[in-house]
Backbone as CSV, one residue per row, in Angstrom:
resi,resn,N_x,N_y,N_z,CA_x,CA_y,CA_z,C_x,C_y,C_z
1,MET,73.941,126.213,97.679,74.594,126.667,96.706,75.857,124.854,96.911
2,SER,76.102,124.438,95.800,76.652,123.463,95.310,78.297,123.498,95.712
3,LEU,78.847,122.678,96.316,80.301,122.760,96.640,81.319,122.524,95.519
4,ARG,82.393,123.457,94.969,83.206,123.320,94.232,84.243,122.312,94.551
5,VAL,84.311,121.116,93.789,85.436,120.158,94.299,85.813,119.812,92.592
6,ALA,87.572,119.608,93.345,88.582,119.239,92.331,88.772,118.071,92.035
7,ALA,89.661,118.096,91.170,90.216,116.371,91.391,91.879,116.680,91.496
8,LEU,92.645,115.511,92.039,93.921,115.586,92.808,94.307,114.296,92.122
9,VAL,95.172,113.900,90.778,95.845,112.724,90.935,97.102,113.335,90.893
10,PRO,97.951,112.426,91.706,99.222,112.421,91.772,99.414,111.237,90.945
11,ALA,100.645,111.409,90.748,101.001,110.761,89.570,102.842,110.279,88.887
12,TYR,103.132,109.150,89.164,104.513,108.421,88.959,104.514,107.490,87.947
13,GLN,105.608,108.179,86.602,105.548,106.822,85.655,104.050,106.025,85.052
14,ALA,103.446,107.242,85.021,101.534,106.510,84.693,101.395,106.894,83.081
15,ALA,102.585,106.935,82.835,101.666,107.800,80.878,100.929,106.248,80.274
16,ALA,101.211,104.893,80.838,100.173,104.362,80.133,98.610,104.070,80.615
17,HIS,98.247,104.576,81.685,96.682,104.525,82.355,96.213,105.622,82.367
18,LEU,97.192,106.928,82.764,96.395,108.213,82.866,95.808,109.042,81.856
19,GLY,95.596,108.488,80.557,95.029,109.115,79.628,93.852,108.549,79.612
20,GLU,93.654,107.034,79.991,92.004,106.448,80.514,91.749,106.964,81.710
21,VAL,92.485,107.838,82.410,91.786,108.112,83.882,91.045,109.310,83.464
22,LEU,91.771,110.498,82.433,91.852,111.807,82.339,90.431,111.795,81.750
23,LEU,90.342,110.884,80.647,89.089,110.278,79.712,87.545,110.443,80.775
24,SER,87.728,109.618,81.498,86.597,109.337,82.102,86.503,110.365,82.979
25,LEU,87.054,111.288,83.608,87.216,112.097,84.590,86.226,113.312,83.596
26,ALA,86.723,113.656,82.077,86.470,114.773,81.600,84.472,113.839,81.004
27,ALA,84.388,112.476,81.066,83.042,112.441,80.969,82.387,112.551,81.598
28,LEU,82.011,112.577,82.792,81.712,112.868,84.117,80.373,114.114,83.688
29,PRO,79.435,114.101,84.273,78.070,114.464,83.741,78.409,115.905,84.313
30,ASP,78.985,115.939,85.054,79.816,117.468,85.555,80.890,117.598,85.860
31,PRO,82.047,117.562,84.486,83.260,117.407,84.706,84.146,118.099,85.680
32,PRO,84.810,117.841,86.694,85.875,118.467,87.436,87.118,118.498,87.225
33,HIS,87.346,120.026,87.680,88.778,120.492,87.711,89.618,119.480,87.898
34,VAL,90.773,119.692,87.162,91.719,118.579,87.515,92.926,119.062,87.622
35,LEU,93.892,118.719,88.365,94.992,119.157,88.712,95.808,117.461,89.089
36,VAL,96.996,117.573,87.719,97.513,116.249,87.763,98.947,116.457,88.438
37,VAL,99.500,116.258,89.156,100.965,116.051,89.936,101.693,115.539,89.208
38,ASP,102.715,115.465,88.915,103.542,114.528,87.882,104.559,114.080,89.205
39,ASP,105.073,113.531,89.593,105.843,113.363,90.748,107.275,112.487,89.861
40,GLY,107.870,113.637,89.412,109.155,113.391,88.437,109.131,111.920,88.019
41,SER,108.680,111.885,86.930,108.181,110.898,86.298,109.188,110.907,84.815
42,ARG,109.933,109.899,84.665,110.918,110.356,83.675,110.161,109.199,82.434
43,ASP,108.972,109.080,82.399,107.986,108.770,80.822,107.038,110.115,80.891
44,ALA,106.048,109.479,79.970,105.841,110.678,79.013,104.393,111.025,79.591
45,THR,104.404,110.566,81.123,103.365,111.467,81.816,102.703,112.864,81.976
46,ALA,103.675,113.658,81.931,103.458,115.235,82.374,102.705,115.190,80.434
47,GLU,103.549,114.907,79.334,102.935,115.107,78.126,101.457,114.743,78.376
48,VAL,100.816,113.591,78.489,99.973,112.695,78.324,98.499,113.769,79.041
49,ALA,99.258,114.338,80.191,98.270,114.903,81.080,98.160,115.997,80.140
50,ARG,98.937,116.483,79.822,98.887,117.947,79.232,97.877,117.854,78.062
51,GLN,98.081,116.843,77.115,97.058,116.751,75.434,95.782,116.438,76.130
52,PHE,95.576,116.543,76.953,94.033,116.404,77.777,93.506,117.459,78.376
53,GLY,94.532,118.847,78.517,94.011,120.016,78.775,94.105,120.531,80.133
54,VAL,94.325,119.171,80.642,94.146,119.464,82.404,95.489,120.213,83.087
55,ARG,95.456,121.069,84.002,96.523,121.413,84.764,97.468,120.491,85.005
56,VAL,98.531,120.613,85.366,100.229,120.426,85.593,100.777,120.928,86.226
57,HIS,101.576,120.204,87.245,102.348,120.606,88.371,103.359,119.443,88.127
58,SER,104.568,119.640,87.605,106.148,118.586,87.971,106.734,118.795,88.878
59,PHE,107.133,117.722,89.258,108.589,117.769,90.503,109.405,117.462,89.331
60,ALA,110.709,117.876,89.466,112.260,117.675,89.032,112.215,116.529,88.919
61,ALA,112.351,115.700,90.375,112.545,114.579,90.534,111.816,113.744,91.599
62,ASN,111.638,112.536,91.524,110.687,111.974,92.463,110.543,112.115,93.513
63,ARG,110.168,112.632,94.701,109.991,113.075,95.880,108.945,112.012,96.891
64,GLY,107.676,111.449,96.287,106.918,110.423,97.012,105.481,110.925,97.184
65,LYS,104.463,109.903,97.162,103.281,110.344,96.817,102.713,111.705,97.713
66,GLY,102.826,111.448,99.465,102.960,112.458,100.262,103.143,113.795,99.542
67,HIS,104.510,114.274,99.105,105.049,115.489,98.591,104.261,115.737,97.296
68,ALA,103.646,115.212,96.398,102.874,115.040,95.459,101.305,115.648,96.327
69,LEU,100.529,114.743,96.654,99.594,115.292,97.717,99.369,116.806,97.834
70,LEU,100.563,116.916,98.944,100.823,118.053,100.077,100.884,119.079,98.707
71,ALA,101.341,119.340,97.151,101.479,120.131,96.709,100.316,120.738,96.649
72,GLY,99.149,119.518,95.657,98.309,119.432,95.083,97.326,120.324,96.282
73,PHE,97.513,119.685,97.022,96.535,120.742,98.570,96.752,122.123,98.461
74,GLU,97.745,122.414,98.424,98.015,123.846,98.313,97.867,124.637,96.733
75,LEU,98.152,123.890,95.797,97.583,124.588,94.513,96.183,124.606,94.243
76,LEU,95.101,123.640,94.906,93.955,123.749,94.912,92.963,124.109,96.201
77,ARG,93.851,125.215,96.843,93.267,125.757,98.237,91.972,126.523,97.855
78,ASP,91.960,127.017,96.552,90.942,127.887,96.663,89.325,127.097,96.325
79,PHE,89.172,125.668,96.064,87.951,124.863,96.150,87.816,124.212,97.562
80,ASP,86.390,124.338,97.727,85.764,123.937,98.565,86.207,122.387,99.026
81,ALA,86.735,120.940,98.435,87.043,120.279,98.610,87.679,119.635,97.532
82,ILE,88.686,118.887,97.848,89.739,117.810,96.764,89.370,116.278,96.581
83,VAL,88.951,115.713,95.720,89.160,114.519,95.564,90.173,113.802,94.845
84,THR,90.869,112.763,95.797,92.440,112.259,95.176,92.014,111.129,94.594
85,LEU,92.546,110.766,93.567,92.572,109.762,92.809,93.310,108.990,92.449
86,ASP,94.233,107.491,91.968,95.781,107.340,91.362,95.235,107.387,89.952
87,ALA,96.503,107.378,89.558,96.635,107.626,88.027,96.617,106.252,86.872
88,ASP,96.702,105.167,88.059,96.933,103.776,87.455,95.467,103.060,87.042
89,GLY,94.682,103.861,87.407,93.252,102.970,86.989,92.442,102.498,88.395
90,GLN,93.231,101.884,89.271,92.451,101.466,90.036,91.158,102.332,90.698
91,HIS,91.391,103.493,90.876,90.276,104.475,91.612,89.541,104.864,90.186
92,PRO,88.047,103.729,89.839,87.330,104.032,88.770,86.549,105.963,88.449
93,PRO,87.456,106.445,87.841,86.381,107.910,88.157,84.723,107.965,87.899
94,HIS,84.245,107.079,87.455,82.507,106.916,87.660,82.286,107.031,89.215
95,CYS,82.502,106.771,90.079,82.452,106.933,91.563,82.767,108.167,92.101
96,PHE,83.514,109.110,91.232,83.412,110.664,91.836,82.295,111.474,92.071
97,PRO,81.061,111.222,91.334,80.396,112.284,91.654,79.579,110.939,93.316
98,ALA,80.031,110.303,93.683,79.032,109.543,94.610,80.221,110.184,96.041
99,PHE,81.479,110.644,95.481,82.172,111.110,97.018,81.615,112.743,97.057
100,ALA,81.433,113.423,95.966,80.903,114.548,96.185,79.401,115.078,96.628
101,ALA,78.414,113.948,96.372,77.350,114.245,97.269,77.414,113.271,98.357
102,ALA,78.280,112.671,98.948,78.698,112.649,100.285,79.026,113.807,101.309
103,ALA,80.084,114.414,100.308,80.375,115.998,101.178,78.832,116.818,101.316
104,GLU,78.507,116.767,100.048,77.294,117.888,99.875,76.272,117.172,101.011
105,ALA,76.142,116.390,101.606,74.972,115.596,102.631,76.252,116.370,104.118
106,GLY,76.829,116.658,104.320,77.667,117.210,105.420,79.292,116.457,105.516
107,ALA,79.632,115.359,105.057,80.582,114.529,105.363,82.149,115.731,104.860
108,ASP,83.079,115.714,105.895,84.435,116.444,105.911,84.988,115.603,105.028
109,LEU,85.335,114.524,105.739,86.129,113.578,104.658,85.207,112.095,104.300
110,VAL,85.899,111.571,103.146,85.094,110.587,102.722,85.971,109.839,102.129
111,LEU,85.722,108.539,102.890,86.717,107.509,102.708,86.263,106.307,101.620
112,GLY,87.420,106.076,100.676,87.163,104.977,99.592,87.022,103.999,100.313
113,THR,86.353,102.907,100.207,86.316,101.418,100.759,86.072,100.621,99.804
114,ARG,87.602,99.683,99.420,87.272,98.337,98.314,86.582,97.908,99.011
115,VAL,85.803,96.969,97.431,85.300,95.615,98.435,86.227,94.555,97.935
116,ILE,86.325,93.822,99.275,87.272,92.769,99.076,86.483,91.756,98.632
117,THR,87.510,91.164,97.525,87.311,90.040,96.446,88.499,89.326,96.339
118,PRO,88.430,87.865,95.675,89.745,87.138,95.806,90.863,87.492,94.534
119,ASP,90.393,89.104,93.643,91.534,89.668,93.178,92.374,90.320,94.224
120,MET,92.062,90.380,95.156,93.244,91.314,95.975,93.795,90.203,96.927
121,PRO,95.627,90.046,96.602,96.487,89.488,97.027,95.931,89.456,98.582
122,PRO,96.455,87.692,99.139,96.039,87.833,100.537,97.069,88.265,101.376
123,LEU,98.320,88.879,101.039,99.190,89.781,102.021,98.666,90.659,102.339
124,ARG,98.008,91.491,100.631,97.784,92.741,100.697,96.172,92.733,101.353
125,ARG,95.679,91.998,101.444,94.208,92.054,102.177,94.515,92.135,103.688
126,PHE,95.244,91.296,104.228,95.372,91.293,105.734,95.953,92.191,105.978
127,ALA,96.768,93.373,105.134,97.531,94.150,105.751,96.667,95.546,106.101
128,ASN,95.959,95.254,105.215,94.951,96.233,104.640,93.845,96.081,105.855
129,ARG,93.563,94.880,106.549,92.249,94.875,107.484,93.761,95.491,108.941
130,PHE,94.410,94.722,108.819,95.293,94.921,110.356,95.425,96.688,110.402
131,SER,95.918,96.951,109.446,96.013,98.492,109.577,94.909,99.927,109.347
132,SER,93.770,99.003,109.049,92.796,99.748,108.884,91.837,99.249,110.364
133,SER,92.379,98.231,111.137,91.700,98.009,112.367,91.955,98.935,113.339
134,TRP,93.779,99.196,113.283,94.415,99.984,113.860,94.015,101.233,113.902
135,CYS,94.118,101.518,112.756,93.695,103.012,112.377,92.338,103.599,113.043
136,SER,91.331,102.883,112.721,90.255,102.847,113.779,90.607,103.064,115.474
137,LEU,91.029,101.711,115.746,91.403,102.143,117.148,91.821,103.509,117.835
138,ILE,93.014,104.019,117.199,93.675,105.136,117.492,92.575,106.397,117.254
139,ALA,92.043,106.055,115.800,91.380,107.213,115.434,89.491,108.077,116.287
140,GLY,89.020,106.761,116.886,88.228,106.805,117.722,86.645,107.205,116.207
141,GLN,87.042,107.017,115.309,85.940,106.524,114.196,86.119,105.266,113.211
142,ARG,85.224,104.756,112.607,85.316,103.767,111.770,86.572,104.062,110.668
143,ILE,87.447,103.467,110.532,87.534,103.399,108.926,88.592,102.300,108.532
144,SER,87.369,101.815,107.513,87.408,100.657,107.095,88.219,100.311,105.888
145,ASP,88.755,100.901,105.101,89.983,100.919,104.406,91.036,102.344,104.509
146,SER,91.875,101.374,105.376,93.101,102.850,105.568,93.857,103.275,104.816
147,GLN,94.275,102.215,103.934,95.159,102.518,102.802,94.785,102.427,101.374
148,CYS,93.272,102.888,101.157,93.104,103.813,99.857,93.034,104.933,99.997
149,GLY,93.963,105.086,98.732,94.258,106.649,98.571,92.968,107.641,97.306
150,TYR,92.077,106.725,97.587,90.275,107.741,96.674,89.735,107.841,97.748
151,ARG,89.680,109.337,97.523,89.320,109.876,99.132,88.628,111.413,99.130
152,LEU,87.950,112.094,99.746,87.585,113.601,99.175,87.940,114.139,100.589
153,TYR,88.529,115.290,100.672,88.871,116.367,101.668,88.303,117.770,101.717
154,ARG,87.381,118.114,102.703,86.934,119.314,102.541,88.147,120.235,103.176
155,ARG,87.750,121.734,101.962,89.350,122.280,102.589,89.415,122.706,104.056
156,GLU,88.557,122.967,104.875,88.213,122.864,106.165,89.082,121.946,107.143
157,LEU,88.810,120.822,106.500,89.786,119.665,106.991,91.207,120.018,106.717
158,ILE,91.363,120.260,105.613,92.628,120.081,104.941,93.879,121.237,106.067
159,ARG,93.491,122.285,106.202,93.539,123.482,106.870,93.875,123.507,108.481
160,ALA,92.690,122.678,108.879,92.710,122.053,110.458,93.772,121.049,110.935
161,THR,94.137,119.705,109.399,95.220,119.201,109.918,96.596,118.949,109.341
162,PRO,97.764,119.729,109.885,98.980,119.788,109.712,99.566,118.496,109.439
163,VAL,100.436,117.965,108.572,100.847,116.577,108.981,102.238,116.207,108.891
164,ARG,102.727,115.630,109.689,104.332,115.574,109.294,105.262,114.636,108.985
165,ALA,104.009,113.372,107.960,104.503,112.792,107.083,104.660,113.539,105.867
166,SER,105.247,112.917,104.625,105.621,113.382,103.643,105.158,112.405,102.206
167,ARG,105.355,111.112,102.636,105.528,110.021,101.528,104.045,109.150,101.863
168,TYR,103.573,107.733,101.365,102.341,107.334,101.552,101.613,107.574,103.210
169,GLU,102.520,107.557,103.773,101.478,107.712,105.490,101.452,109.345,105.241
170,VAL,101.006,110.113,104.306,100.312,110.884,104.536,98.659,110.965,104.618
171,GLU,98.454,110.076,104.142,96.654,109.871,103.271,96.547,109.279,105.522
172,THR,96.607,108.627,105.602,96.651,107.742,106.980,96.628,108.883,107.608
173,GLU,97.573,109.912,108.206,97.976,110.479,109.160,96.814,111.443,109.471
174,ARG,96.580,111.752,108.164,95.513,113.138,107.504,94.516,112.496,108.258
175,ALA,93.873,111.302,107.890,92.690,110.841,108.337,92.846,110.440,109.735
176,VAL,93.411,109.868,110.469,93.716,109.708,111.711,93.121,111.016,112.358
177,ARG,94.032,112.186,112.591,93.863,113.228,112.746,92.384,114.104,112.669
178,ALA,92.324,113.837,111.461,90.211,114.471,111.398,89.688,113.786,111.903
179,ALA,89.928,112.469,112.422,88.559,111.978,112.904,88.948,112.216,114.342
180,ARG,90.402,112.525,114.821,90.137,112.699,116.335,89.869,114.109,116.271
181,LEU,89.933,115.183,115.615,89.225,116.609,116.020,88.095,116.229,115.716
182,GLY,87.185,115.404,115.211,85.780,115.331,115.716,85.025,115.686,114.139
183,PHE,85.962,116.172,113.121,85.441,115.758,111.638,84.510,114.403,111.378
184,ARG,83.584,114.898,109.906,82.479,114.057,110.200,83.172,112.661,108.777
185,VAL,83.390,111.653,108.906,84.127,110.932,108.282,82.796,109.987,107.600
186,ALA,82.665,109.652,106.067,81.613,109.209,105.658,82.586,108.181,104.798
187,GLU,82.065,107.090,104.514,82.458,105.726,103.451,82.312,105.677,101.919
188,VAL,82.996,105.483,100.865,81.526,104.987,99.803,82.378,103.917,99.192
189,GLU,81.932,103.253,99.008,82.130,101.820,98.504,82.679,101.579,96.916
190,ILE,83.785,101.473,96.688,84.258,101.174,95.354,84.457,100.068,94.772
191,PRO,84.385,99.826,93.621,85.095,98.485,93.475,86.735,98.137,93.359
192,THR,86.999,96.831,92.997,88.661,96.720,93.781,89.200,96.689,92.439
193,VAL,89.728,96.918,91.739,90.613,96.830,90.334,91.869,96.448,90.795
194,TYR,91.973,95.752,90.008,93.759,95.506,89.667,93.900,95.051,88.288
195,GLY,95.109,95.228,87.632,95.122,95.316,86.347,96.750,94.809,86.241
196,ASP,97.477,95.512,85.307,98.932,95.229,85.133,99.808,96.846,85.799
197,GLU,99.038,97.502,86.619,99.813,98.672,87.253,100.936,97.690,88.098
198,GLN,101.979,98.878,88.435,102.670,98.144,89.834,102.676,99.439,90.622
199,SER,102.800,98.629,92.181,102.619,99.615,93.258,104.046,100.114,93.271
200,HIS,104.362,101.555,93.426,105.246,102.335,93.739,105.393,102.226,95.382
201,LEU,104.958,101.659,95.942,104.928,101.451,97.586,106.423,100.371,97.402
202,SER,106.920,101.046,98.598,108.464,99.996,98.710,108.059,99.427,100.097
203,PRO,108.168,98.022,100.242,108.183,97.532,101.319,109.453,97.618,101.986
204,THR,110.208,97.900,101.954,111.562,98.245,102.715,111.913,99.769,103.276
205,ARG,111.135,100.726,102.292,111.294,101.942,102.824,109.724,102.627,103.398
206,ASP,108.579,102.285,102.759,107.600,102.775,103.040,106.826,102.248,104.236
207,VAL,106.644,100.887,104.231,105.936,100.223,105.437,106.398,100.614,106.658
208,PRO,107.819,100.859,106.297,108.284,101.587,107.782,107.828,102.300,108.467
209,ARG,108.179,103.559,107.110,107.914,104.908,107.776,105.719,104.458,108.479
210,ILE,105.516,103.520,107.654,103.931,104.076,107.844,103.345,103.611,109.281
211,VAL,104.616,102.222,109.310,104.342,101.450,110.734,105.001,102.696,112.004
212,GLY,106.150,103.392,111.287,106.328,104.360,112.675,105.721,105.540,112.699
213,MET,104.610,106.189,111.974,103.647,106.774,111.916,102.563,106.715,112.806
214,MET,102.230,105.168,112.414,100.918,104.594,113.312,101.289,104.387,114.993
215,LEU,102.501,104.315,115.349,102.910,104.096,116.602,103.187,105.397,116.914
216,ARG,103.904,106.109,116.738,103.208,108.101,117.032,102.335,108.589,116.951
217,LEU,101.468,108.295,116.210,100.232,108.541,117.115,99.445,107.616,117.642
218,THR,99.705,106.508,118.065,98.832,105.877,118.978,99.479,105.995,120.295
219,PHE,100.540,106.636,120.687,101.135,107.374,122.017,101.435,108.550,121.841
220,GLU,100.725,109.556,120.736,100.395,110.186,121.076,98.849,111.372,121.950
221,PRO,99.295,112.261,122.976,98.351,112.843,123.353,96.868,112.625,122.670
222,ARG,95.844,112.989,123.213,94.770,112.652,122.041,94.287,114.290,122.350
223,PRO,93.721,114.840,121.164,93.165,116.681,121.594,92.341,116.761,122.270
224,ARG,92.101,117.872,123.334,91.098,117.871,124.565,90.006,118.594,123.608
């Protein structure tokens, strides 16, 4: 029996790109159920999602990507697995079946791994390599791209890995906790896509939170 896999798209100020993402998901050979969590956007993000007939959950104000993910996981709790992908087009929907196939083969957590190309800004390339090495060290399993949000989570993993984080650091904390608990981690190589989209990650607000969470996990007792 095949897994029931849903797509979770956290979206903030994403009206310009969201339609193309949803159109590509709908064009897949086996289109998934899609939930868009509108994180308090001030543009037409929610309206675009509704035009494509997908399920929409909206926050009254911006709360951060982590809150959007946690709300989406709860709303999609009846599915066997959830694939998260960004609304700005950086995560090609045509890779979605590869994540589902990895889960069908037994993986509990499937991580998207971006191909390192000259298109990736040097500072981002360094930060990704540094954080991924740190994550792998404290997780006890290889995590090649700790900052990529294109991922699949099995329902059992989500239930077993409560997180304290609430913004961008949610993804990293859950991956580390899952790996430490012995869940099976697989990786899917995805293209690196950079267009005219702008990252909503704040160097002054979010980066210190990510570093703080990593330090907390580094010194936290390992599960026995």
